[in-house]
C-alpha positions as CSV (number, residue, x, y, z in Angstrom):
1,M,0.0,0.0,0.0
2,P,1.2,3.6,-0.6
3,V,2.3,5.5,2.5
4,T,-0.6,7.8,3.4
5,V,-1.3,10.4,6.0
6,T,-4.8,11.6,7.1
7,L,-6.1,15.2,7.1
8,Q,-6.4,14.8,10.9
9,T,-2.7,14.0,11.3
10,L,-1.8,17.0,9.1
11,I,-3.9,19.5,11.0
12,E,-2.6,18.2,14.3
13,A,1.0,18.6,13.1
14,C,0.2,22.2,12.0
15,L,-1.4,22.9,15.4
16,R,1.7,21.7,17.3
17,R,4.0,23.8,15.1
18,L,1.7,26.9,15.3
19,W,1.2,26.9,19.1
20,P,4.2,25.1,20.7
21,G,3.8,24.7,24.4
22,V,0.2,26.1,24.5
23,H,-2.4,24.3,26.5
24,P,-5.1,23.1,25.8
25,L,-4.4,22.3,22.2
26,I,-5.3,18.7,21.2
27,E,-7.3,17.2,24.0
28,V,-9.9,14.5,24.7
29,A,-12.9,16.1,26.3
30,N,-14.0,14.8,29.7
31,T,-17.6,13.6,30.3
32,G,-20.0,16.1,31.7
33,G,-20.0,18.6,28.8
34,S,-23.0,19.6,26.7
35,T,-23.7,21.1,23.3
36,T,-22.5,24.5,24.8
37,T,-19.7,23.4,27.1
38,I,-16.5,21.4,27.0
39,V,-14.9,20.1,30.2
40,E,-11.1,19.8,30.3
41,T,-10.2,19.1,33.9
42,D,-6.5,19.2,33.2
43,A,-7.0,22.9,32.2
44,T,-8.0,23.9,35.7
45,Y,-5.8,26.7,37.1
46,S,-6.9,28.8,40.1
47,S,-5.1,31.9,38.9
48,A,-6.4,31.9,35.3
49,S,-8.6,34.6,34.1
50,A,-12.2,33.9,32.9
51,N,-11.2,35.8,29.8
52,A,-8.1,33.8,29.1
53,Y,-9.7,32.0,26.1
54,D,-12.1,34.5,24.8
55,G,-12.9,33.9,21.1
56,C,-10.8,30.7,20.9
57,R,-12.1,28.5,18.1
58,V,-12.7,24.9,18.9
59,H,-13.3,21.9,16.6
60,V,-14.7,18.6,17.7
61,V,-13.1,15.8,15.6
62,A,-15.8,13.2,14.5
63,G,-18.5,15.5,16.0
64,T,-22.0,15.2,14.6
65,G,-23.8,18.2,13.2
66,N,-22.1,21.5,13.9
67,A,-18.6,20.5,15.0
68,E,-17.1,24.0,15.4
69,S,-17.7,26.8,17.9
70,Q,-15.8,29.3,20.0
71,V,-15.3,30.2,23.6
72,T,-17.6,33.0,24.8
73,R,-16.4,36.2,26.5
74,A,-15.4,35.3,30.1
75,G,-16.3,31.7,29.1
76,F,-13.6,29.9,31.0
77,A,-14.4,28.5,34.5
78,A,-10.9,28.1,35.9
79,A,-12.0,26.0,38.9
80,T,-13.5,23.2,36.8
81,G,-11.8,23.6,33.4
82,T,-15.1,24.2,31.7
83,F,-15.3,26.2,28.5
84,T,-18.6,27.8,27.5
85,L,-19.3,27.9,23.8
86,S,-21.4,29.7,21.2
87,P,-22.9,28.7,18.9
88,A,-24.0,25.3,20.2
89,L,-22.3,22.2,18.9
90,G,-24.3,19.5,17.2
91,A,-23.8,17.1,20.1
92,A,-21.9,17.0,23.4
93,P,-18.2,16.4,22.7
94,D,-17.7,14.0,25.7
95,T,-14.7,11.7,25.1
96,L,-14.1,13.1,21.6
97,T,-10.9,14.8,20.5
98,V,-11.1,18.6,20.6
99,W,-8.8,20.9,18.7
100,Y,-8.2,24.4,20.2
101,L,-7.5,26.5,17.1
102,Y,-7.1,29.9,18.8
103,G,-7.0,32.6,16.2
104,L,-7.8,30.4,13.2
105,H,-10.8,28.5,11.8
106,Y,-10.9,24.8,10.9
107,D,-11.7,25.8,7.3
108,Q,-8.5,27.8,7.1
109,F,-6.5,24.7,8.0
110,V,-8.3,22.6,5.4
111,N,-7.9,25.3,2.7
112,A,-4.2,25.8,3.5
113,I,-3.6,22.0,3.2
114,N,-5.6,21.7,0.1
115,R,-3.7,24.5,-1.6
116,V,-0.6,22.5,-1.1
117,Q,-2.4,19.4,-2.4
118,N,-3.6,21.1,-5.5
119,G,-0.1,22.2,-6.3
120,L,1.4,18.7,-6.2
121,Y,1.6,16.6,-9.3
122,L,3.1,13.2,-8.4
123,P,4.5,10.8,-10.9
124,A,2.3,8.0,-12.3
125,Y,1.9,5.8,-15.3
126,L,-1.1,4.2,-17.0
127,P,-1.7,2.0,-20.1
128,L,-3.2,3.5,-23.3
129,S,-6.2,1.7,-24.8
130,L,-9.1,2.0,-27.2
131,V,-11.2,0.4,-24.5
132,A,-13.1,2.7,-22.2
133,D,-11.8,2.3,-18.6
134,G,-9.1,0.0,-20.0
135,D,-6.8,1.3,-17.3
136,M,-9.3,0.6,-14.6
137,E,-9.0,4.1,-13.2
138,T,-12.6,5.2,-13.7
139,T,-14.7,5.3,-10.5
140,G,-17.2,2.5,-10.5
141,V,-17.8,-0.3,-13.1
142,G,-20.1,1.4,-15.5
143,D,-17.9,0.6,-18.5
144,W,-18.0,-3.2,-17.7
145,T,-21.2,-5.0,-18.4
146,D,-22.2,-8.3,-16.9
147,V,-22.0,-11.5,-19.0
148,V,-24.6,-13.7,-17.3
149,T,-24.7,-12.6,-13.7
150,P,-21.4,-12.5,-11.8
151,T,-21.9,-12.4,-8.0
152,T,-19.4,-9.6,-7.6
153,K,-18.2,-6.8,-10.0
154,A,-16.3,-4.0,-8.3
155,K,-13.1,-2.0,-8.2
156,S,-10.5,-3.2,-5.8
157,T,-7.8,-1.0,-4.2
158,T,-6.1,-3.8,-2.3
159,A,-2.4,-3.4,-3.1
160,A,-1.7,-7.1,-3.7
161,R,-4.6,-7.0,-6.3
162,V,-3.6,-3.9,-8.2
163,L,-0.9,-4.0,-10.9
164,T,-0.8,-0.4,-12.1
165,G,-2.6,2.7,-11.0
166,I,-5.0,3.0,-8.1
167,Q,-7.4,0.1,-8.6
168,S,-8.2,-3.1,-10.5
169,L,-11.4,-4.8,-11.5
170,Q,-12.5,-7.7,-9.3
171,V,-15.0,-10.3,-10.6
172,I,-16.4,-13.3,-8.7
173,T,-18.5,-15.8,-10.6
174,D,-20.7,-18.8,-9.7
175,A,-21.0,-20.3,-13.2
176,T,-18.7,-21.1,-16.1
177,A,-18.5,-18.6,-19.0
178,E,-19.6,-15.8,-16.7
179,G,-17.9,-12.4,-16.1
180,V,-17.6,-9.0,-17.8
181,T,-17.4,-7.4,-21.2
182,S,-15.9,-4.1,-22.1
183,A,-17.8,-1.3,-23.8
184,T,-17.7,-1.8,-27.6
185,F,-15.2,0.0,-29.7
186,R,-15.2,0.6,-33.5
187,V,-12.8,-1.4,-35.7
188,Y,-11.9,-1.6,-39.4
189,E,-12.1,-4.8,-41.4
190,K,-8.8,-6.5,-41.9
191,E,-6.9,-4.2,-39.6
192,V,-4.5,-5.8,-37.0
193,L,-5.1,-5.0,-33.4
194,Q,-2.7,-5.7,-30.5
195,V,-4.6,-7.0,-27.4
196,S,-3.0,-7.0,-23.9
197,V,-4.9,-8.0,-20.8
198,A,-3.3,-8.3,-17.3
199,G,-5.1,-10.6,-14.9
200,M,-4.6,-12.6,-11.8
201,L,-6.6,-15.5,-10.3
202,D,-7.5,-16.1,-6.6
203,V,-9.6,-19.1,-7.6
204,A,-9.7,-21.3,-10.7
205,N,-9.1,-19.7,-14.2
206,A,-10.4,-17.1,-16.6
207,D,-10.6,-16.7,-20.4
208,V,-9.7,-13.5,-22.4
209,I,-11.9,-13.2,-25.5
210,F,-11.9,-10.8,-28.4
211,R,-15.5,-10.6,-29.4
212,N,-16.9,-9.7,-32.8
213,I,-19.9,-7.7,-31.6
214,T,-21.3,-7.3,-35.2
215,A,-21.5,-11.1,-35.8
216,G,-21.8,-12.2,-32.1
217,T,-18.7,-14.5,-32.4
218,D,-15.4,-15.0,-30.8
219,V,-12.3,-14.2,-32.9
220,S,-9.2,-16.5,-32.9
221,P,-6.7,-16.9,-31.3
222,S,-9.0,-16.1,-28.3
223,P,-10.1,-17.4,-25.9
224,I,-6.7,-17.3,-24.0
225,R,-6.8,-18.8,-20.6
226,L,-5.2,-17.2,-17.5
227,N,-4.7,-19.6,-14.7
228,D,-2.0,-18.2,-12.4
229,E,-2.4,-16.7,-8.9
230,G,0.3,-14.2,-9.8
231,W,-0.2,-11.5,-12.4
232,T,0.1,-12.7,-16.0
233,E,-0.5,-11.0,-19.3
234,A,-2.5,-12.4,-22.3
235,R,-1.0,-10.7,-25.4
236,F,-2.0,-11.5,-28.9
237,D,-2.7,-9.9,-32.3
238,I,-6.1,-10.0,-33.9
239,T,-7.0,-9.6,-37.5
240,V,-10.4,-8.0,-37.6
241,P,-12.8,-10.3,-39.7
242,D,-14.8,-9.2,-42.7
243,E,-18.0,-7.3,-41.9
244,C,-16.8,-6.7,-38.3
245,E,-17.6,-3.1,-37.4
246,E,-17.6,-3.2,-33.6
247,A,-15.7,-5.3,-31.1
248,A,-15.3,-5.8,-27.3
249,I,-13.0,-7.6,-24.9
250,R,-14.6,-10.2,-22.5
251,I,-13.0,-11.8,-19.4
252,L,-15.0,-14.8,-18.3
253,S,-14.7,-17.7,-15.9
254,G,-13.2,-20.8,-17.5
255,D,-14.0,-24.4,-16.6
256,T,-14.8,-23.7,-12.9
257,A,-18.0,-22.1,-11.8
258,A,-16.6,-20.5,-8.6
259,T,-13.9,-18.2,-9.9
260,T,-12.4,-15.0,-8.6
261,F,-10.2,-12.9,-10.9
262,Y,-8.8,-9.4,-11.0
263,V,-8.1,-7.4,-14.2
264,G,-5.2,-4.9,-14.1
265,W,-5.7,-3.5,-17.5
266,V,-7.3,-4.1,-20.9
267,S,-5.2,-2.5,-23.7
268,V,-6.2,-2.6,-27.3
269,L,-4.0,-0.7,-29.8
270,R,-4.0,-0.3,-33.5
271,S,-0.9,-1.5,-35.4
272,G,-0.2,1.8,-37.1
273,P,-0.5,5.6,-36.5
274,E,-3.5,6.5,-34.5
275,R,-5.1,9.2,-32.3
276,Y,-6.1,8.2,-28.8
277,V,-8.2,10.3,-26.5
278,I,-6.7,10.6,-23.0
279,P,-9.1,10.1,-20.1
280,T,-9.4,13.4,-18.5
281,N,-10.9,12.1,-15.2
282,I,-9.4,9.2,-13.4
283,A,-9.9,7.6,-10.0
284,G,-10.8,10.1,-7.3
285,G,-12.0,12.7,-9.8
286,Q,-8.5,13.8,-10.5
287,T,-8.0,15.6,-13.9
288,V,-5.3,14.8,-16.3
289,D,-4.2,17.3,-18.9
290,A,-2.1,16.2,-21.9
291,V,0.5,18.7,-20.9
292,D,1.2,16.6,-17.8
293,I,2.3,13.7,-20.0
294,E,6.1,13.5,-19.8
295,S,7.0,10.3,-21.8
296,L,5.7,7.2,-23.4
297,W,6.9,3.7,-22.8
298,Y,6.2,0.2,-24.2
299,L,6.2,-3.1,-22.3
300,P,8.3,-5.8,-24.0
301,L,6.9,-9.3,-24.1
302,G,7.8,-10.9,-20.7
303,V,8.9,-14.4,-19.7
304,A,6.6,-17.0,-21.2
305,T,4.3,-19.2,-19.1
306,D,3.0,-22.7,-19.8
307,V,0.1,-21.2,-21.8
308,N,0.4,-19.9,-25.3
309,Y,0.2,-16.1,-25.6
310,V,0.5,-15.7,-21.8
311,S,3.6,-14.2,-20.2
312,V,4.7,-12.5,-17.0
313,P,4.2,-8.7,-17.2
314,F,7.1,-6.5,-16.1
315,S,9.5,-9.4,-16.2
316,K,11.2,-7.2,-18.7
317,A,11.6,-3.4,-18.0
318,L,9.5,-0.8,-19.8
319,E,11.4,0.7,-22.8
320,P,11.0,4.3,-24.1
321,F,8.7,4.9,-27.1
322,P,9.6,8.2,-28.8
323,Y,7.1,8.2,-31.7
324,W,4.3,10.4,-30.3
325,E,3.0,13.9,-29.8
326,I,0.2,15.5,-27.9
327,R,-2.6,17.7,-29.2
328,R,-4.9,19.9,-27.1
329,E,-8.1,21.6,-28.1
330,Y,-9.5,22.8,-24.8
331,R,-13.0,23.6,-26.2
332,G,-13.1,20.4,-28.3
333,A,-15.3,17.5,-27.4
334,N,-12.1,15.4,-27.2
335,S,-9.8,18.0,-25.8
336,Q,-6.8,15.9,-24.8
337,Q,-5.4,13.7,-27.5
338,L,-2.3,11.6,-28.0
339,F,-1.0,10.9,-31.5
340,I,1.0,7.7,-32.0
341,K,3.2,7.9,-35.2
342,E,4.6,4.4,-35.5
343,K,3.5,0.8,-34.8
344,P,3.8,0.2,-31.0
345,P,6.0,-2.9,-30.2
346,G,3.9,-3.6,-27.1
347,P,1.3,-2.1,-24.9
348,L,2.0,1.6,-24.3
349,F,2.1,3.4,-21.0
350,Y,2.1,7.1,-20.6
351,S,4.0,8.7,-17.7
352,F,2.4,11.7,-16.4
353,R,1.9,13.9,-13.3
354,R,-1.2,12.9,-11.3
355,A,-2.9,15.8,-9.4
356,L,-3.8,15.1,-5.8
357,P,-7.5,15.6,-4.9
358,D,-8.8,17.8,-2.1
359,L,-9.1,16.4,1.4
360,T,-12.7,16.9,2.6
361,A,-12.9,14.7,5.7
362,D,-10.6,14.4,8.7
363,T,-10.2,10.7,7.8
364,G,-9.3,11.5,4.2
365,T,-5.8,10.5,3.2
366,T,-3.1,11.8,0.9
367,E,0.0,10.1,-0.5
368,A,2.0,13.4,-0.3
369,P,4.8,13.5,2.2
370,E,3.7,14.8,5.6
371,D,6.5,17.3,6.1
372,L,6.1,18.7,2.7
373,V,2.3,19.4,3.2
374,V,2.8,20.8,6.7
375,E,5.5,23.2,5.7
376,G,3.4,24.5,2.8
377,A,0.3,24.8,5.0
378,L,2.2,26.6,7.8
379,A,3.5,29.2,5.3
380,E,-0.2,30.0,4.4
381,L,-1.4,29.9,8.0
382,K,1.4,32.2,9.3
383,R,0.6,34.6,6.5
384,I,-3.0,34.8,7.6
385,L,-2.0,35.4,11.2
386,F,0.5,38.1,10.1
387,E,-2.2,39.9,8.0
388,R,-4.5,39.9,11.0
389,S,-1.9,41.1,13.6
390,G,0.8,42.9,11.6
391,D,3.4,41.1,13.7
392,P,6.6,41.1,11.5
393,K,7.8,37.9,13.2
394,L,4.9,36.0,11.7
395,A,5.8,37.4,8.2
396,L,9.4,36.1,8.7
397,E,8.2,32.7,9.9
398,S,5.8,32.4,6.9
399,R,8.7,33.1,4.6
400,Q,10.9,30.5,6.4
401,H,8.2,27.9,6.0
402,L,7.8,28.7,2.3
403,L,11.5,28.3,1.8
404,A,11.4,24.9,3.7
405,Y,8.5,23.8,1.5
406,R,10.4,24.7,-1.7
407,A,13.5,22.8,-0.5
408,L,11.3,19.7,0.2
409,L,9.7,20.0,-3.2
410,D,13.3,19.8,-4.7
411,K,14.0,16.8,-2.5
412,Y,10.9,14.8,-3.4
């Protein structure tokens, strides 16, 4: 699994850096509070002023309804450690974690972190294909239609079941010749297509089939049977038959009814120059622009298995493919296009920069390095505090965090 960090962890790291040594800061509320009070018994201090926390913003992590409020004027009862709040919380915060944000709002932390997120484009690579959702990056399974009635058809993010990208397609069957078919794609009679399907089996075996949709028949040399628990690749060339105008790729259970298989990719490429439309939205709603594509690679045929046309993917390293260019037409119906100028020697993968999505919940996770995000967020938060107070020390600290952030960008 990728190393991830939650929004909660990022905010708490920012809080500790913003207000070092300040108490309370990140606390678990005692029982006895209400929708308008928080009890922190370890905050009791006989000499504290009732006005010590006037206006301090508080945020209840995992609170229901309204989770943010602020301490009222003279709202601290020093003898009991009770904070009086307005407006009312959605529910009593008893035993929940409470953040004391002081001069900042929860939304300002989230916005500062997401500004950093939005500015990070992390390396990624995905296969190119004529097949809709051939890279398995689309949210949901709308591009994969049932053949018969498989018991399960879903996207999986389990690391051991994903070969490239964020997710794979999981299919569980309870009958033979059952599974999924791709959306149809248009073909030309007599053209030669290169088909590559990466799959792995948890149970039994599965067949990869090139389907002539026009005639309702399977095209030789398919079906190709995958029967390994590790990832294997079915790769073969297909000559499109006469009168075939539309085709699809099917992956079906083989000779065993109870079958579980995963599909890493389904790549279908033409044998000559061609234009491919780049998916602009991939898993998590992240947008890809053709300008983010840095290079193109092809996958050489891997080590052979005991089945004809089946090999081990990535048993040979990706090789650069230089015969391509991008075309962008931002107002066009197909705005991001990749032109392949020569016959690809294997399935093609485009290397690009994947944008990170906004974090919208405290439990949301990011693959970005924690220290990088925190430094960038602190630069923004210190700037907000400086603009409010005019304290030149805060302006200097904001600048220092920005320099640290840029240094970390170079590092990563």
